[in-house]
N, CA and C of each residue as an Amber inpcrd file, in Angstrom:
protein
   423
 163.7930000 140.0190000 102.4980000 163.0270000 139.1380000 101.6580000
 163.7370000 139.0020000 100.3110000 163.9890000 137.8220000  99.9050000
 164.6260000 137.5680000  98.6170000 163.5660000 137.5240000  97.5260000
 163.9220000 138.0280000  96.3510000 162.9970000 137.9740000  95.2270000
 163.6700000 137.2700000  94.0540000 162.8570000 136.7250000  93.1730000
 163.3430000 136.1250000  91.9370000 163.4210000 137.2590000  90.9160000
 164.5790000 137.8580000  90.7580000 164.7560000 139.0560000  89.9350000
 164.5150000 138.7430000  88.4600000 163.6280000 139.5410000  87.8380000
 163.3390000 139.4310000  86.4070000 163.9660000 140.5680000  85.6210000
 164.1990000 141.6840000  86.2770000 164.7230000 142.8730000  85.6100000
 165.2920000 143.8000000  86.6680000 166.3580000 144.5150000  86.3340000
 166.9360000 145.5180000  87.2160000 167.1330000 146.7970000  86.4190000
 166.5700000 147.8910000  86.9120000 166.7930000 149.2050000  86.3090000
 168.0170000 149.8120000  86.9770000 168.7930000 150.5370000  86.1990000
 169.9940000 151.1640000  86.7390000 170.0200000 152.6230000  86.3090000
 170.2410000 153.5080000  87.2730000 170.2910000 154.9380000  86.9810000
 171.4240000 155.5750000  87.7740000 171.8730000 156.7200000  87.2840000
 172.9550000 157.4590000  87.9190000 172.5560000 158.9200000  87.9980000
 172.7040000 159.5110000  89.1790000 172.4800000 160.9510000  89.3640000
 173.8340000 161.6120000  89.6090000 174.0390000 162.7710000  88.9910000
 175.2730000 163.5250000  89.1690000 174.9290000 164.9780000  89.4550000
 175.9040000 165.7290000  89.8830000 175.6750000 167.1380000  90.2080000
 175.3500000 167.2900000  91.6760000 174.3320000 168.0900000  91.9700000
 173.9900000 168.3750000  93.3610000 172.8490000 167.5560000  93.9100000
 172.5090000 166.4620000  93.2850000 171.3980000 165.6430000  93.7590000
 170.0860000 166.1260000  93.1810000 169.4750000 167.1000000  93.8310000
 168.2210000 167.6660000  93.3270000 168.4740000 168.6920000  92.2300000
 169.6950000 169.0780000  92.0450000 170.0800000 169.9890000  90.9710000
 171.2400000 169.3260000  90.2520000 170.9910000 168.8220000  89.0820000
 172.0390000 168.1140000  88.3530000 171.4660000 167.3810000  87.1750000
 171.8680000 166.1270000  87.0520000 171.4840000 165.3130000  85.9110000
 171.1930000 163.9070000  86.4080000 170.2620000 163.2330000  85.7460000
 170.0010000 161.8220000  86.0400000 169.7810000 161.1050000  84.7180000
 170.3060000 159.8890000  84.6540000 170.1260000 159.1190000  83.4270000
 170.1240000 157.6350000  83.7580000 169.4510000 156.9080000  82.8920000
 169.4620000 155.4580000  83.0300000 170.6990000 154.9130000  82.3290000
 171.1370000 153.7460000  82.7610000 172.3450000 153.1450000  82.2070000
 172.2170000 152.8810000  80.7080000 171.0060000 152.6100000  80.2370000
 170.8170000 152.3420000  78.8070000 170.6110000 153.6130000  77.9910000
 170.5550000 154.7700000  78.6420000 170.3970000 156.0390000  77.9500000
 168.9750000 156.3670000  77.5270000 168.0140000 155.5170000  77.8420000
 166.6270000 155.7570000  77.4470000 166.0440000 156.9960000  78.1280000
 166.5370000 157.3190000  79.3050000 166.0970000 158.5010000  80.0390000
 167.3310000 159.2930000  80.4440000 167.3430000 160.5630000  80.1030000
 168.4530000 161.4500000  80.4500000 167.8470000 162.8190000  80.7050000
 167.7600000 163.2010000  81.9730000 167.0310000 164.4170000  82.3240000
 167.8510000 165.3580000  83.2010000 167.5600000 166.6400000  83.0250000
 168.1080000 167.6600000  83.9190000 167.2360000 167.6870000  85.1680000
 167.8680000 167.8160000  86.3080000 167.1540000 167.8910000  87.5800000
 167.2260000 169.3100000  88.1240000 166.1260000 169.7680000  88.7070000
 166.0850000 171.1000000  89.3090000 165.0950000 171.1020000  90.4550000
 165.3980000 171.9050000  91.4510000 164.4520000 172.1090000  92.5520000
 163.2000000 172.7640000  91.9920000 162.0140000 172.3770000  92.4740000
 160.8090000 173.0940000  92.0590000 160.8380000 174.5300000  92.5840000
 160.1620000 175.4170000  91.8940000 160.0990000 176.8160000  92.3280000
 159.5640000 176.9330000  93.7480000 158.5960000 176.0520000  94.0890000
 157.9890000 176.0810000  95.4280000 158.9960000 175.7870000  96.5360000
 160.1320000 175.2200000  96.1670000 161.1750000 174.8990000  97.1480000
 162.4110000 175.7560000  96.9460000 162.2410000 176.8720000  96.2300000
 163.3400000 177.8130000  96.0590000 164.2240000 177.5710000  94.8560000
 163.8440000 176.6360000  93.9940000 164.6520000 176.3350000  92.8240000
 164.1620000 177.0420000  91.5790000 164.8020000 176.7140000  90.4790000
 164.4440000 177.3310000  89.1990000 163.2120000 176.6870000  88.5770000
 162.9570000 175.4240000  88.9080000 161.8580000 174.7030000  88.2970000
 162.1320000 174.3230000  86.8530000 163.3630000 174.5320000  86.3880000
 163.7140000 174.2860000  84.9910000 164.3360000 172.9020000  84.7980000
 163.6320000 171.9180000  85.2380000 164.0610000 170.5280000  85.1150000
 163.0880000 169.6710000  85.8970000 163.2960000 168.3950000  85.8440000
 162.4540000 167.4790000  86.6150000 162.9890000 167.3630000  88.0330000
 162.1470000 166.8590000  88.9280000 162.6030000 166.6090000  90.2870000
 162.2640000 165.1680000  90.6570000 162.8820000 164.6370000  91.7090000
 162.6600000 163.2400000  92.0670000 161.1930000 162.8920000  92.3220000
 160.4190000 163.8330000  92.8550000 159.0130000 163.5480000  93.1300000
 158.2310000 163.3390000  91.8300000 158.5510000 164.1120000  90.7970000
 157.8970000 163.9220000  89.4980000 158.2410000 162.5540000  88.9140000
 159.4930000 162.1830000  89.0160000 159.9170000 160.8920000  88.4800000
 159.2720000 159.7440000  89.2560000 159.1870000 159.8800000  90.5620000
 158.5600000 158.8630000  91.4030000 157.0710000 158.7530000  91.0840000
 156.3920000 159.8940000  90.9580000 154.9630000 159.8920000  90.6460000
 154.6980000 159.2440000  89.2950000 155.5400000 159.5280000  88.3170000
 155.3800000 158.9550000  86.9850000 155.5300000 157.4370000  87.0070000
 156.5720000 156.9660000  87.6560000 156.7850000 155.5200000  87.7540000
 155.6710000 154.8240000  88.4990000 155.2220000 155.4350000  89.6030000
 154.1680000 154.8290000  90.4190000 152.8590000 154.7840000  89.6340000
 152.5450000 155.8530000  88.8920000 151.3070000 155.8850000  88.1130000
 151.3010000 154.7620000  87.0740000 152.4090000 154.5970000  86.3650000
 152.4920000 153.5470000  85.3490000 152.3910000 152.1600000  85.9810000
 153.0880000 151.9620000  87.0770000 153.0710000 150.6780000  87.7710000
 151.6720000 150.3740000  88.3090000 151.0250000 151.3790000  88.9020000
 149.6950000 151.1860000  89.4890000 148.6700000 150.8740000  88.3990000
 148.7880000 151.5190000  87.2390000 147.8730000 151.2120000  86.1410000
 148.0650000 149.7680000  85.6790000 149.3080000 149.3360000  85.5870000
 149.5720000 147.9420000  85.2360000 148.9900000 146.9840000  86.2630000
 149.1310000 147.3170000  87.5420000 148.5760000 146.4860000  88.6120000
 147.0530000 146.4580000  88.5370000 146.4570000 147.6010000  88.2040000
 144.9970000 147.6780000  88.0790000 144.5220000 146.7390000  86.9730000
 145.1790000 146.7950000  85.8390000 144.7840000 145.9430000  84.7180000
 145.0130000 144.4610000  85.0300000 146.0990000 144.1420000  85.7160000
 146.3640000 142.7530000  86.0920000 145.3230000 142.2450000  87.0750000
 144.9890000 143.0530000  88.0760000 144.0030000 142.6460000  89.0700000
 142.6000000 142.5690000  88.4750000 142.3380000 143.3330000  87.4170000
 141.0280000 143.3070000  86.7630000 140.8090000 141.9880000  86.0450000
 141.8880000 141.4560000  85.4680000 141.7570000 140.2210000  84.7080000
 140.6300000 140.3330000  83.6980000 139.7960000 139.3310000  83.6350000
 138.6210000 139.3460000  82.7610000 137.3630000 139.7610000  83.5120000
 137.5060000 140.1190000  84.7990000 136.3470000 140.4450000  85.6230000
 135.8700000 141.8880000  85.4630000 136.7640000 142.7930000  85.0530000
 136.4270000 144.2110000  84.9490000 136.8880000 144.7520000  83.6030000
 136.1480000 145.7170000  83.0780000 136.5310000 146.3800000  81.8350000
 137.3780000 147.6010000  82.1850000 138.6740000 147.5220000  81.9040000
 139.5930000 148.6280000  82.2160000 140.1220000 149.2920000  80.9500000
 139.3880000 149.1640000  79.8640000 139.8160000 149.7150000  78.5760000
 140.2300000 151.1800000  78.6830000 139.4220000 151.9840000  79.3520000
 139.6750000 153.4240000  79.4450000 140.2350000 153.8400000  80.8080000
 140.8060000 152.9100000  81.5340000 141.3320000 153.2050000  82.8680000
 142.5570000 154.1170000  82.7790000 142.7400000 154.9300000  83.8030000
 143.9540000 155.7390000  83.9420000 144.2510000 155.9040000  85.4240000
 145.4930000 156.2360000  85.7280000 145.9050000 156.4430000  87.1210000
 146.7200000 157.7220000  87.1940000 146.3340000 158.5920000  88.1050000
 147.0980000 159.7990000  88.3900000 147.6890000 159.7020000  89.7860000
 148.9430000 160.0800000  89.9230000 149.6110000 160.0390000  91.2300000
 150.1970000 161.4060000  91.5310000 149.9360000 161.8980000  92.7270000
 150.5500000 163.1230000  93.2370000 151.4870000 162.7240000  94.3700000
 152.7380000 163.1180000  94.2750000 153.6980000 162.8760000  95.3490000
 154.0880000 164.2280000  95.9190000 153.8560000 164.3960000  97.2100000
 154.1690000 165.6500000  97.8940000 155.3630000 165.4530000  98.8100000
 156.1300000 166.5180000  98.9800000 157.2750000 166.4990000  99.8920000
 157.1500000 167.6960000 100.8240000 157.4770000 167.4840000 102.0800000
 157.4140000 168.5760000 103.0400000 157.9900000 168.1600000 104.3780000
 157.9480000 169.0750000 105.3040000 158.4880000 168.8290000 106.6410000
 157.5750000 167.8960000 107.4190000 158.1760000 166.9910000 108.1790000
 157.3890000 166.1280000 109.0530000 157.4410000 166.6620000 110.4800000
 156.7330000 165.9970000 111.3770000 156.6390000 166.4750000 112.7610000
 157.9550000 166.3830000 113.5230000 158.9240000 165.6350000 113.0170000
 160.2200000 165.4950000 113.6710000 161.2520000 166.4960000 113.1660000
 160.8120000 167.3980000 112.2660000 161.7300000 168.3800000 111.7160000
 162.5000000 167.8790000 110.5120000 162.1710000 166.6780000 110.0660000
 162.8080000 166.1180000 108.8790000 161.9570000 166.3680000 107.6480000
 162.2040000 165.5970000 106.6230000 161.4730000 165.7070000 105.3710000
 160.7550000 164.3850000 105.1190000 159.5280000 164.4680000 104.6140000
 158.7480000 163.2590000 104.3640000 157.9400000 163.4120000 103.0800000
 157.4890000 162.2800000 102.5790000 156.6410000 162.2410000 101.3960000
 155.2230000 161.8450000 101.7820000 154.2790000 162.2100000 100.9300000
 152.8990000 161.7500000 101.0090000 152.4380000 161.5620000  99.5710000
 151.4160000 160.7350000  99.3800000 150.9500000 160.4740000  98.0170000
 149.4320000 160.3810000  97.9600000 148.9050000 160.7870000  96.8170000
 147.4880000 160.6130000  96.5010000 147.4170000 159.8980000  95.1580000
 146.6310000 158.8370000  95.1100000 146.4690000 158.0550000  93.8830000
 145.0060000 158.1210000  93.4810000 144.7540000 158.5450000  92.2420000
 143.3920000 158.5710000  91.7210000 143.2950000 157.5730000  90.5750000
 142.4490000 156.5740000  90.7610000 142.2490000 155.5360000  89.7670000
 140.9310000 155.8400000  89.0530000 141.0100000 156.1190000  87.7630000
 139.8210000 156.4550000  86.9810000 139.3800000 155.2070000  86.2250000
 138.1670000 154.7530000  86.5360000 137.6150000 153.5320000  85.9490000
 136.2060000 153.8310000  85.4330000 136.1020000 154.4590000  84.2480000
 134.8150000 154.9370000  83.7580000 133.7850000 153.8540000  83.4500000
 134.2020000 152.6180000  83.2650000 133.2580000 151.5640000  82.8890000
 132.7950000 150.7160000  84.0710000 133.1610000 151.1320000  85.2980000
 132.7760000 150.3820000  86.4890000 131.8820000 151.2290000  87.3840000
 131.0290000 150.5600000  88.1630000 130.2700000 151.3070000  89.1720000
 131.2070000 151.6070000  90.3420000 130.7910000 152.4820000  91.2450000
 131.6670000 152.9600000  92.3180000 132.1940000 151.8190000  93.1910000
 131.3260000 150.9010000  93.5610000 131.7560000 149.7980000  94.4350000
 132.8130000 148.9340000  93.7540000 132.6050000 148.6050000  92.4890000
 133.5720000 147.7890000  91.7580000 134.8780000 148.5490000  91.5620000
 134.7790000 149.8550000  91.2890000 135.9800000 150.6760000  91.1080000
 136.8140000 150.7110000  92.3830000 136.1560000 150.8920000  93.5190000
 136.8680000 150.9270000  94.8050000 137.5130000 149.5760000  95.1070000
 136.7880000 148.4960000  94.8320000 137.3280000 147.1590000  95.0770000
 138.5690000 146.9070000  94.2150000 138.4970000 147.2740000  92.9400000
 139.6280000 147.0650000  92.0490000 140.8140000 147.9450000  92.4400000
 140.5660000 149.1870000  92.8200000 141.6450000 150.0830000  93.2400000
 142.3670000 149.5320000  94.4700000 141.6230000 148.9830000  95.4110000
 142.2440000 148.4000000  96.6120000 143.0640000 147.1590000  96.2700000
 142.5550000 146.3340000  95.3520000 143.3150000 145.1530000  94.9140000
 144.6210000 145.5880000  94.2440000 144.5380000 146.6090000  93.4060000
 145.7350000 147.1040000  92.7260000 146.7280000 147.6730000  93.7330000
 146.2230000 148.3900000  94.7350000 147.0920000 148.9760000  95.7610000
 147.8010000 147.8750000  96.5600000 147.1270000 146.7750000  96.8040000
 147.7370000 145.6500000  97.5220000 148.7930000 144.9470000  96.6700000
 148.6290000 144.9920000  95.3360000 149.5120000 144.2620000  94.4300000
 150.6940000 145.0890000  93.9260000 150.5080000 146.3710000  93.6910000
 151.5140000 147.2330000  93.0730000 152.8220000 147.2690000  93.8800000
 153.9660000 146.9930000  93.2430000 155.2440000 147.0150000  93.9640000
 155.5830000 148.3790000  94.5740000 155.2220000 149.4800000  93.9250000
 155.4650000 150.8060000  94.5040000 154.6390000 150.9820000  95.7710000
 153.3850000 150.5500000  95.7200000 152.5270000 150.6430000  96.9070000
 153.0690000 149.7840000  98.0360000 153.5430000 148.5970000  97.6900000
 154.1340000 147.7280000  98.7110000 155.3630000 148.3740000  99.3350000
 156.1980000 149.0010000  98.5020000 157.4400000 149.6070000  98.9950000
 157.1770000 150.7760000  99.9280000 156.0730000 151.4630000  99.7280000
 155.7830000 152.6540000 100.5380000 154.8390000 152.3550000 101.7020000
 154.2070000 151.2030000 101.6910000 153.2100000 150.8680000 102.7230000
 153.8070000 150.9910000 104.1190000 153.1570000 151.7850000 104.9480000
 153.6220000 151.9820000 106.3180000 154.7360000 153.0020000 106.4400000
 155.2220000 153.5200000 105.3070000 156.3230000 154.4750000 105.3310000
 155.8980000 155.9030000 105.0140000 154.8540000 156.0450000 104.2050000
 154.3270000 157.3780000 103.8870000 152.8120000 157.3110000 103.8760000
 152.1660000 158.4580000 104.0620000 150.7200000 158.5300000 103.9620000
 150.3160000 158.4140000 102.4980000 149.4010000 157.4920000 102.2060000
 148.9230000 157.2840000 100.8470000 147.4020000 157.2540000 100.8770000
 146.7860000 158.0510000 100.0100000 145.3320000 158.0570000  99.8760000
 144.9950000 157.5670000  98.4780000 144.1690000 156.5230000  98.3840000
 143.7430000 155.9730000  97.1020000 142.2740000 156.2870000  96.9120000
 141.9400000 156.8590000  95.7650000 140.5670000 157.2000000  95.4270000
 140.2240000 156.5870000  94.0860000 139.0470000 155.9790000  93.9820000
 138.5610000 155.4340000  92.7220000 137.3990000 156.2880000  92.2410000
 137.4210000 156.6540000  90.9510000 136.3490000 157.4590000  90.3690000
 135.9770000 156.9000000  89.0000000 134.7900000 157.2630000  88.5280000
 134.3430000 156.8050000  87.2180000 134.6540000 157.8000000  86.1020000
 134.9910000 159.0110000  86.4260000 135.1530000 160.0140000  85.3790000
 136.4360000 160.7840000  85.5520000
């Protein structure tokens, strides 16, 4: 599928992949990478799952606000994303995600409807759809 490109982010990882360094071409982000302690690493740096969760949370919040338009009050909205990594049934490695959309000014039905609209619109959600297990939950608090 071709897209009308508006922006391209560029990053470079060096070292051992999960243990090394990653930076954006413009230098705005420059981080040390380390395996999490739970996976036998030092935990003294960021890991790809943290970076992915951060980007997805920001993108999903933007999608939530866009889908809300003038129909919903999203003044105090927030989005939390958990990205998990582990072994899959084929002996490989896979990701899973949980997205919590906090919409304190909406009733439960409206919050769930808006969260689903955002999930359908968000580019990160589109990229992962059908590829990893994703659970989206909408809450008021």
